[in-house]
C-alpha positions as a Python dict, from the first residue, in 0.01 Angstrom:
ca = {
    (1, 'M'): (0, 0, 0),
    (2, 'I'): (16, 54, -372),
    (3, 'T'): (-253, -200, -427),
    (4, 'Y'): (-478, 0, -200),
    (5, 'W'): (-425, 319, -414),
    (6, 'F'): (-479, 129, -738),
    (7, 'A'): (-810, 4, -609),
    (8, 'R'): (-909, 339, -460),
    (9, 'V'): (-830, 577, -746),
    (10, 'G'): (-718, 356, -1037),
    (11, 'R'): (-378, 299, -1182),
    (12, 'R'): (-396, 590, -1432),
    (13, 'A'): (-494, 851, -1165),
    (14, 'Y'): (-228, 703, -924),
    (15, 'Y'): (50, 740, -1184),
    (16, 'I'): (-69, 1095, -1288),
    (17, 'G'): (-70, 1196, -923),
    (18, 'N'): (270, 1050, -883),
    (19, 'I'): (408, 1247, -1186),
    (20, 'V'): (259, 1574, -1059),
    (21, 'A'): (379, 1515, -701),
    (22, 'S'): (730, 1436, -790),
    (23, 'F'): (759, 1727, -1032),
    (24, 'I'): (612, 1984, -792),
    (25, 'A'): (820, 1857, -504),
    (26, 'A'): (1155, 1882, -691),
    (27, 'F'): (1060, 2217, -853),
    (28, 'L'): (973, 2375, -511),
    (29, 'V'): (1283, 2229, -333),
    (30, 'F'): (1522, 2375, -598),
    (31, 'T'): (1348, 2707, -664),
    (32, 'V'): (1197, 2845, -335),
    (33, 'P'): (1527, 2882, -145),
    (34, 'F'): (1702, 3052, -435),
    (35, 'L'): (1405, 3281, -501),
    (36, 'I'): (1403, 3386, -129),
    (37, 'E'): (1774, 3467, -167),
    (38, 'V'): (1697, 3678, -462),
    (39, 'V'): (1428, 3872, -272),
    (40, 'L'): (1661, 3916, 20),
    (41, 'N'): (1927, 4050, -222),
    (42, 'C'): (1670, 4297, -366),
    (43, 'I'): (1591, 4420, -16),
    (44, 'S'): (1956, 4441, 94),
    (45, 'F'): (2116, 4601, -211),
    (46, 'P'): (2000, 4892, -422),
    (47, 'L'): (1846, 4789, -759),
    (48, 'T'): (1948, 5111, -923),
    (49, 'A'): (2320, 5090, -840),
    (50, 'N'): (2537, 5141, -1149),
    (51, 'G'): (2900, 5196, -1211),
    (52, 'D'): (3203, 4997, -1124),
    (53, 'P'): (3194, 4901, -767),
    (54, 'S'): (3533, 4724, -777),
    (55, 'G'): (3738, 4986, -961),
    (56, 'I'): (3859, 4745, -1219),
    (57, 'S'): (3688, 4848, -1548),
    (58, 'S'): (3894, 4611, -1766),
    (59, 'Y'): (3783, 4318, -1555),
    (60, 'L'): (3414, 4423, -1606),
    (61, 'G'): (3473, 4450, -1980),
    (62, 'N'): (3597, 4091, -1996),
    (63, 'I'): (3283, 3981, -1810),
    (64, 'G'): (3065, 4157, -2062),
    (65, 'Q'): (3238, 3968, -2337),
    (66, 'A'): (3196, 3643, -2170),
    (67, 'A'): (2831, 3716, -2088),
    (68, 'R'): (2753, 3678, -2464),
    (69, 'N'): (2763, 3306, -2415),
    (70, 'Y'): (2506, 3297, -2133),
    (71, 'L'): (2203, 3099, -2228),
    (72, 'L'): (1975, 3394, -2222),
    (73, 'F'): (2214, 3675, -2272),
    (74, 'P'): (1964, 3940, -2408),
    (75, 'L'): (1772, 3910, -2093),
    (76, 'Y'): (2094, 3945, -1886),
    (77, 'Y'): (2184, 4270, -2050),
    (78, 'Q'): (1831, 4415, -2007),
    (79, 'N'): (1761, 4308, -1641),
    (80, 'S'): (2005, 4097, -1436),
    (81, 'F'): (1762, 4035, -1162),
    (82, 'L'): (1496, 3896, -1411),
    (83, 'Y'): (1770, 3688, -1572),
    (84, 'I'): (1853, 3517, -1243),
    (85, 'V'): (1481, 3457, -1167),
    (86, 'V'): (1439, 3287, -1507),
    (87, 'S'): (1759, 3086, -1449),
    (88, 'I'): (1631, 2969, -1113),
    (89, 'L'): (1304, 2864, -1270),
    (90, 'M'): (1492, 2674, -1544),
    (91, 'L'): (1690, 2495, -1267),
    (92, 'G'): (1365, 2400, -1106),
    (93, 'L'): (1225, 2279, -1438),
    (94, 'V'): (1530, 2065, -1497),
    (95, 'S'): (1522, 1926, -1152),
    (96, 'G'): (1149, 1843, -1177),
    (97, 'I'): (1200, 1662, -1508),
    (98, 'L'): (1487, 1462, -1366),
    (99, 'A'): (1281, 1378, -1051),
    (100, 'V'): (993, 1243, -1285),
    (101, 'F'): (1257, 1051, -1478),
    (102, 'T'): (1394, 894, -1157),
    (103, 'N'): (1037, 828, -1028),
    (104, 'A'): (947, 655, -1354),
    (105, 'F'): (1220, 398, -1288),
    (106, 'A'): (1087, 342, -939),
    (107, 'F'): (805, 131, -1087),
    (108, 'F'): (1035, -131, -1226),
    (109, 'P'): (1130, -417, -996),
    (110, 'H'): (1462, -359, -828),
    (111, 'K'): (1639, -519, -547),
    (112, 'F'): (1798, -213, -383),
    (113, 'K'): (1650, 134, -349),
    (114, 'I'): (1988, 303, -415),
    (115, 'L'): (1970, 189, -776),
    (116, 'L'): (1705, 449, -846),
    (117, 'F'): (1974, 705, -887),
    (118, 'L'): (2165, 492, -1139),
    (119, 'P'): (1945, 593, -1454),
    (120, 'V'): (1991, 956, -1391),
    (121, 'Y'): (2351, 921, -1320),
    (122, 'V'): (2409, 721, -1642),
    (123, 'L'): (2200, 966, -1836),
    (124, 'L'): (2399, 1270, -1710),
    (125, 'F'): (2735, 1097, -1739),
    (126, 'C'): (2664, 999, -2099),
    (127, 'L'): (2545, 1359, -2171),
    (128, 'S'): (2866, 1493, -2025),
    (129, 'N'): (3080, 1276, -2252),
    (130, 'V'): (2893, 1334, -2581),
    (131, 'K'): (3127, 1627, -2664),
    (132, 'K'): (3439, 1400, -2639),
    (133, 'L'): (3280, 1124, -2847),
    (134, 'I'): (3130, 1333, -3123),
    (135, 'N'): (3379, 1636, -3117),
    (136, 'L'): (3106, 1906, -3097),
    (137, 'D'): (3168, 2276, -3084),
    (138, 'I'): (2916, 2315, -2798),
    (139, 'Y'): (2943, 2187, -2444),
    (140, 'T'): (2722, 1905, -2348),
    (141, 'N'): (2786, 1882, -1969),
    (142, 'Y'): (2450, 1956, -1788),
    (143, 'S'): (2612, 2157, -1524),
    (144, 'Y'): (2702, 2430, -1777),
    (145, 'Y'): (2340, 2465, -1864),
    (146, 'I'): (2194, 2494, -1523),
    (147, 'S'): (2463, 2740, -1409),
    (148, 'A'): (2343, 3088, -1453),
    (149, 'Y'): (2683, 3251, -1508),
    (150, 'D'): (2871, 2993, -1703),
    (151, 'S'): (3031, 3151, -2024),
    (152, 'S'): (3102, 2831, -2215),
    (153, 'Y'): (2934, 2802, -2560),
    (154, 'K'): (2600, 2631, -2525),
    (155, 'S'): (2305, 2530, -2746),
    (156, 'G'): (1977, 2618, -2579),
    (157, 'I'): (1785, 2436, -2851),
    (158, 'A'): (1982, 2103, -2799),
    (159, 'F'): (1929, 2127, -2427),
    (160, 'A'): (1557, 2187, -2478),
    (161, 'W'): (1528, 1887, -2700),
    (162, 'F'): (1711, 1683, -2441),
    (163, 'L'): (1471, 1777, -2177),
    (164, 'I'): (1176, 1708, -2404),
    (165, 'I'): (1304, 1354, -2490),
    (166, 'V'): (1371, 1270, -2126),
    (167, 'N'): (1031, 1393, -2036),
    (168, 'L'): (856, 1196, -2316),
    (169, 'F'): (1049, 881, -2221),
    (170, 'S'): (937, 920, -1863),
    (171, 'L'): (575, 978, -1963),
    (172, 'L'): (591, 677, -2190),
    (173, 'I'): (694, 460, -1900),
    (174, 'Y'): (407, 600, -1692),
    (175, 'Y'): (170, 543, -1984),
    (176, 'K'): (277, 182, -2025),
    (177, 'K'): (237, 119, -1647),
    (178, 'G'): (-105, 294, -1630),
    (179, 'K'): (-247, 140, -1945),
    (180, 'R'): (-317, -191, -1769),
    (181, 'D'): (-596, -33, -1572),
    (182, 'Y'): (-821, -24, -1881),
    (183, 'F'): (-783, -389, -1979),
    (184, 'Q'): (-844, -549, -1642),
}
């Protein structure tokens, strides 16, 4: 079937379409349900509600101190609904990049389809253990970065560089696979 698509549209166009399709599919799968939930929360609960609904003001003060470590804490203080929408879009972006990374490894010969998850698992496992190996002050576990309300100390710049490097590595694999089209 792939040979048919190579002959029909060319290798380069096939791989570009594959990149776009895998990114958009993962992005939509991980963002649309959460965005629908935010819209339903906006409909169900008043946006102008203020005050302490629980009656425990000291607890809310502790949450305010912990919120300083959120990845986008100035946005959180200005508008919590916009903060969660941006966090959901970031989750979709990370999911899309990891889907492209997984899809890039699908073009290597492999015996079992289940091994497609292995590169992403190894990548995220190694990323989670970098803090233990190098003794960093920041957390390197990916789940802390995609969680909107995690108060551990994180580096947004380091995470952005990680995503850029993973994306460039995936695009390099696609480029090497699609380059053969011009020389045949």
